[in-house]
C-alpha positions, 0 to 999 in steps of 0.5 A: 524483468529479465530472463537468462536461458542456457543453451549450447553445448549443455543443451536445455538442462542437459549434459554435454556430449563432448569433452568440452569446458563450458559456463554452466548457469541457471536457465533463467535469471532476473535482471539485476540479480546474480546466479552465484551457483554458476560454474566452469565445468569440464564435461565427460572427463575420462582420464582416471587421474582427473583434472590437475590444472588448466588455463582458460579464457572467458569472453562475454558482452559486458553490456549484457552480463557481468561475470566474476570467477573464484576457486572452489573446494578442489581448485585454487584460481587466479584471474586476470581481468582484461576489461571489455568482457575478457577474463583469463583463468588459471586453476590448479590443484595439489591433489594427485588423484582425481575423478572422471565425469563432469568436473567443476573447475571454478565457481562463477557469479553471473549477473544480468545487466539492464537492457532496453530490449530483448538481447542475446549474449554469448559466454565463450570459453576457450581452452589454452591448455588442460592437464590431468593430475600427472601433467598429461594434456587432455583433449577438452576444447572450449565451448560457447553458452548463449544467453537470452536476456529479456528487457524489463516488462511494464505489464505490472505498471499497467496493472497498477494503473488499472487498479487505480482506475477501479479505485476511482470508479468506486469513489464515484459510485460512493458519491452517487449513492450519497446524493441519492440518499437526499431524496426521502419523503417529507411529512408535514403535520399541522397542529391546531393551537387554542389561544388562552388568556395570558397570565403572568405571575411575578414573585420576588424572593431575595435571600442573602446568607453571609458566613464568616469563618476564622480564615476570613472566608466570606460566602455570599449566596443571593437567590432572587426569584421574581414572579409576576401575575397579570390578569386581563380585566374581566367585566361583571354585571355591575359594569354593564353600560345603561344600568342607571337609565333602566332604573329611571325608566322603571321609576317613571313607569311606576309614577305613571301607574300611580297617576292613572289610579288617582284619576 
């Protein structure tokens, strides 16, 4: 950022107390921007005929400020730019009457140049001659306006860096929160299972449907279902091992009893 402050004959925002011609600019100007409302002003004109013509020379440091000059509603202006921050300005009016007080002689556009550090720049106005509308010389003299030009500040860039750091910190916090979320309790439930005999049922069903239309479109649907039932062998009482032996023993016992009775 660059600020331009007006001091000198016109003071800080005040009017000149002498009969001078000065560059009247705004009190501050950002670097790279222009003050197109600036003016060359003749202060404290007391001649009732006002200002009719003038020739002025403006000198300034063109590495710090740049200046262009143009006419206004009262004066036609011709300029000669000599380079190196020096301009000759000639102004005149066809009006035969004028006014007193502070008179704007020309419009100025003042542009602040880029500087690498704070600088002071002077805009010096020299009066070659100045007359009223009847050609009589006026007693005005030139004056110097001093501008303080400040280098661009880097504070905004530092603030942006701080904001970026804050964003990074927020991202880190978010990552930590995500990691903490993985530590939840784990619950294990045991369920008892009772084994039952395996039963497999196999059922096979085949259905074939063929439909033929005059458009020779054939639709074939085949549904196959297979059910298999397998039951593990079971053991009945008739399959108990040693049943024949028991019968034989019973028979022998019966024969023994018969023999005893006969005796």
